[in-house]
Structures are given as C-alpha cells and as structure tokens.
C-alpha positions in Angstrom: 21.3 18.7 4.1 18.6 16.4 4.1 18.7 16.8 -0.1 22.3 15.7 0.2 21.2 12.6 2.5 18.3 12.0 0.5 20.3 11.7 -2.6 22.7 9.7 -1.0 19.9 7.5 -0.2 19.0 6.7 -3.4 22.3 6.2 -5.1 22.9 3.8 -2.3 20.0 2.0 -3.5 20.8 1.7 -6.8 24.1 0.2 -5.8 22.7 -2.3 -3.0 20.2 -3.2 -6.0 23.2 -3.8 -8.0 25.2 -5.7 -6.0 22.3 -8.2 -5.0 21.5 -8.4 -8.6 24.8 -9.1 -9.6 24.6 -12.0 -6.4 21.9 -13.8 -7.8 21.4 -13.3 -11.5 25.1 -12.5 -12.7 25.6 -9.6 -15.4 22.0 -9.9 -16.2 20.6 -9.8 -13.1 22.7 -6.2 -12.7 20.9 -5.0 -15.7 17.3 -6.4 -14.4 18.6 -4.9 -10.7 19.5 -1.4 -12.4 15.9 -0.9 -14.6 14.2 -1.8 -11.2 16.3 0.8 -9.2 15.3 3.5 -11.7 12.0 2.9 -11.5 12.2 2.5 -7.7 14.0 6.4 -7.4 11.4 7.6 -9.6 8.7 6.1 -7.2 10.3 7.0 -4.1 10.1 10.9 -5.1 7.2 11.0 -6.4 4.8 9.2 -5.0 6.2 7.4 -1.6 3.9 8.9 0.4 0.7 8.3 -1.5 2.1 4.4 -1.2 2.3 4.9 2.4 -1.3 7.1 3.3 -2.5 3.7 0.9 -1.0 1.0 2.9 -2.3 2.3 6.1 -5.8 2.8 4.3 -5.7 6.5 5.1 -8.6 8.4 4.8 -8.5 12.3 3.3 -9.9 14.2 6.6 -12.5 16.7 5.1 -15.4 18.8 6.7 -17.9 16.3 4.7 -16.6 13.0 5.2 -15.3 13.2 8.6 -17.1 16.3 10.0 -16.2 15.8 14.1 -12.8 14.9 13.7 -12.1 17.5 11.3 -13.6 19.4 13.3 -11.4 19.0 16.3 -7.8 18.1 14.3 -8.3 21.0 11.8 -8.2 23.8 13.6 -4.9 22.7 15.7 -3.3 22.2 12.7 -4.1 25.5 11.2 -2.7 27.4 14.5 0.4 25.8 14.2 1.0 26.4 11.0 0.2 29.6 11.0 2.6 30.3 13.7 5.6 29.4 11.4 4.1 30.6 8.1 3.9 27.0 7.0 1.6 25.7 4.1 -1.8 23.8 5.2 -0.8 19.9 4.8 -3.4 17.5 3.9 -4.8 15.6 6.8 -5.8 11.5 7.1 -7.2 9.4 9.6 -5.8 5.7 9.7 -8.9 3.4 10.5 -7.0 1.6 13.3 -7.5 1.6 16.9 -3.8 1.6 18.1 -2.8 5.4 18.5 -0.4 7.0 16.9 0.7 9.4 13.9 2.9 10.1 11.4 3.6 13.0 8.3 4.7 12.1 4.8 5.4 14.0 1.7 8.1 15.5 -0.3 8.0 18.6 0.6 6.3 21.3 3.1 3.9 22.3 -0.1 3.2 18.4 -0.6 3.0 17.4 3.0 0.2 15.0 5.0 -0.1 14.2 8.4 -1.8 11.1 9.3 -3.3 10.5 12.8 -4.7 6.9 13.5 -8.3 6.4 15.4 -7.5 5.5 18.2 -5.2 8.8 18.9 -8.1 10.3 19.2 -10.1 8.4 21.9 -6.8 8.7 24.3 -5.2 12.5 24.2 -6.4 15.3 25.5 -6.6 18.3 22.8 -3.3 19.3 24.4 -1.8 16.2 24.4 -2.9 15.9 20.5 -1.8 19.3 20.1 1.9 18.2 20.6 1.5 15.1 18.8 0.9 17.1 15.5 3.0 20.2 16.3 5.8 17.0 16.3 4.9 16.1 12.9 4.5 19.2 11.5 8.2 19.6 13.2 9.1 16.8 10.6 7.5 18.7 7.8 9.4 22.1 9.2 12.7 20.6 9.4 12.3 18.9 5.5 12.7 15.2 7.3 9.5 14.1 5.5 11.0 13.1 2.4 13.8 11.5 3.4 12.0 9.2 6.0 9.4 8.7 2.9 12.3 7.5 0.6 14.0 5.5 3.6 10.7 3.5 3.3 10.6 2.8 -0.2 13.8 1.6 0.2 13.8 -0.4 2.7 10.4 -2.1 1.4 12.1 -2.3 -2.1 15.1 -4.0 -0.1 12.8 -7.0 0.9 11.4 -7.2 -2.2 14.4 -8.0 -3.8 15.8 -10.5 -1.2 12.7 -12.5 -1.9 13.2 -12.7 -5.4 16.7 -13.7 -4.4 14.9 -16.9 -2.3 12.8 -17.8 -4.9 15.9 -17.4 -7.6 17.5 -20.0 -5.6 14.8 -22.2 -5.1 14.2 -22.3 -8.5 17.6 -22.3 -10.3 20.5 -20.8 -7.5 21.7 -24.5 -6.6 20.2 -26.9 -9.5 23.1 -26.3 -11.7 26.7 -27.7 -11.1 28.8 -25.0 -12.8 30.8 -23.0 -10.3 29.4 -19.6 -11.4 25.7 -20.6 -10.2 26.5 -22.4 -7.0 28.6 -19.0 -6.1 25.9 -17.2 -7.1 23.1 -19.2 -4.9 25.6 -18.7 -1.9 25.8 -14.7 -3.0 22.0 -14.8 -2.9 21.8 -16.7 0.2 24.0 -13.9 1.4 21.9 -11.2 0.2 19.0 -12.6 1.4 20.6 -12.5 5.1 22.3 -8.9 4.9 20.0 -7.1 2.4 16.9 -7.5 5.6 19.4 -5.9 8.2 20.4 -2.9 5.4 17.0 -2.2 5.3 17.0 -1.5 9.7 20.1 -0.1 9.1 19.4 3.0 7.0 15.8 3.1 9.5 17.8 3.0 12.3 20.3 6.0 11.3 18.4 8.7 9.7 15.9 8.4 12.8 17.0 8.7 16.0 18.1 12.2 15.5 15.3 13.0 13.7 12.6 12.3 16.6 14.7 14.4 19.1 14.5 17.7 16.8 11.0 17.2 15.8 9.8 16.9 19.4 11.8 20.1 20.2 10.5 22.5 17.2 7.0 20.8 18.2 7.3 21.5 21.9 9.1 25.2 20.6 6.0 25.5 18.0 3.2 24.8 20.7 4.7 26.8 23.7 3.9 23.4 25.5 6.6 20.3 26.1 4.3 18.9 28.6 1.2 18.0 26.6 3.9 16.0 23.9 5.8 14.7 26.9 2.6 13.0 28.7 1.6 11.9 25.1 4.4 9.8 24.2 3.9 8.0 27.8 0.6 7.4 26.4 1.0 6.4 23.4 4.1 4.1 23.9 1.6 2.2 26.7 -0.6 1.9 24.4 1.6 0.7 21.5 3.0 -2.0 23.6 -0.7 -3.1 25.0 -2.1 -3.0 21.4 0.3 -3.4 18.6 -0.4 -2.0 15.4 -0.4 -4.2 12.3 2.0 -2.1 10.9 5.5 -2.9 8.2 8.7 -2.8 9.5 9.3 -0.9 6.6 7.5 2.3 7.6 8.1 1.8 11.4 10.2 4.8 11.4 7.7 7.1 10.3 5.3 6.7 13.3 5.8 8.9 15.9 6.5 6.0 18.9 7.3 2.3 17.4 4.2 0.9 16.4 5.0 -2.4 17.9 6.7 -3.7 20.3 10.1 -6.0 19.9 13.3 -6.9 21.9 16.2 -9.1 22.0 18.6 -8.4 18.8 15.7 -6.0 17.4 16.3 -3.6 19.7 19.6 -2.8 17.9 17.7 -1.6 15.1 15.2 0.6 16.9 14.3 3.3 14.6 13.3 5.4 17.8 15.2 6.6 20.5 13.9 5.4 24.1 10.9 7.6 25.4 12.0 7.9 28.5 15.3 10.0 26.9 12.9 11.8 24.9 10.7 12.9 27.4 13.5 14.2 29.8 14.8 16.3 26.7 11.5 17.7 26.1 11.7 18.4 30.0 14.9 19.6 30.1 15.9 16.8 32.7 18.8 14.8 32.7 
C-alpha cells in the first residue's frame, strides 16, 4: 500500500509541476517543469534521506565519534530490532537543543534514525526506548520512504512557487498580451495554491501514520507508558523551545518541532498529543 502511495505522490508531483510550469511559462514552462519533475523523482527516491539528514547537520553515531551517546542509544535500538528481526538502521545525532527524533530512508535496509542532543538530556531510558520504538515502528510499517518523498515534494513545491514569484516580478506583468497577463495571474494563483498543496500532502499521509507508529513502538517495547510520558515531555519542550525546522520536513519528527496556531492548525501533520496518549493507554 505504501508503495502505491509513493508512486501516487511521485505522479502527483509530476502533474503539479506541469500545472505550475504551464501557468507560469506556458508550453516552454511545461517542458522545463517536466524535466525538473524527472530529476526530483529520481532524487526523491534515492537521496531524500541524505538530503534531510544534511539539512539538520546530522552526524553519524559511531563508537569512536560519539562514544557516550552511542553507548546509550545503540543498545536500545539493537535490542528492539532483534525482537522484530529487523536490519540495524544507521544512527544519527542532530546538534539541536530542542528534543525530537525522526526516521528516514527508502527501505528498512536503508533506514536511518536521528535523535537530537536535547532529547537525550530530558528523557529517561524507558522514555527514550519508547521514542526509538516509535521511529522503528515507522521503519517496520514502511512509512519512511513515503514520508521522505513527501518532504522532497513539499520542498520542491516551495521552490517552484518562488520561481513563479520571480517570473512574475521580472516578466509576468511586463507585457500587454492577454496570454502573458493570463500567465501572470496563473502564476499568482500557483503562489497561493502551491504552499497549501504541500501542507495538504503532508497532512494527508501523516496523521494516521503517527497513531500506527505509536502502537507498533509500544508493542515492540512492551511499555506504552514510556512513550506516553515521552510524548508529554516532548510536546512541552517543543512549545517552550521551538526548533528551527523546515515546514517541508516537519512531518518527519515524532512531535511537531515548532508551535503554531490559527489557520496553520488546519494543516497540522501530527495528531494532538493527548489523543495519541489516550490511544496508547487505552483511554477514550
């Protein structure tokens, strides 16, 4: 099912690029957008995880480079993957004080789990195990490819919207032909629609995934209370100390990495924490 969703998203990416390219630059714009979509599809599949990790300056956790952190994180992950006969993912440390974590990669064999420095400072071992179990739940449920592709799509849409903005500034309204005025109006529409489309793509794939990863992680650890208390702490700290995270990748994290209100809540990529905890602990 996730393979189908990934193919659907990549197809939607191509069609959306063609629509935006045609609105901004007519037939020539469509050809440019098609070429750009082809490159983005290839990059999204094979390198989206590396790009996301590089965005947050994630450092590979090894016994030599980060011995203390490695000795704390690696045994937990090794124990959990052995329980489900999973490949050992690559482990990364993000140098950020905001406590959070995410998993990425195109398959369980190419998975990576990243934690921030801040999460190691506020969570107990049982809570950290719950968080790592949640991220391995994404790997086990094969969510990581579709979430990584969605991050690339959202980022690409943002780039195209900015390209449309420059096209209108430097030529969209500078001519008198009706076609040019129509193209300018189309470009303006894309500037409004594209960011909303990116957020809707993220929201559509993320909410149910978080519930499923919570359940899988709790089953893997055998301790739903560890994850429940971790989620409570993470929500509090991320409101107090928001992370400098890209909206295009916010859905990857275990909790929303920055606070937001008003209309942005309509596009939230995470279910409310209280509902996630209630499901974990079996409360209505």
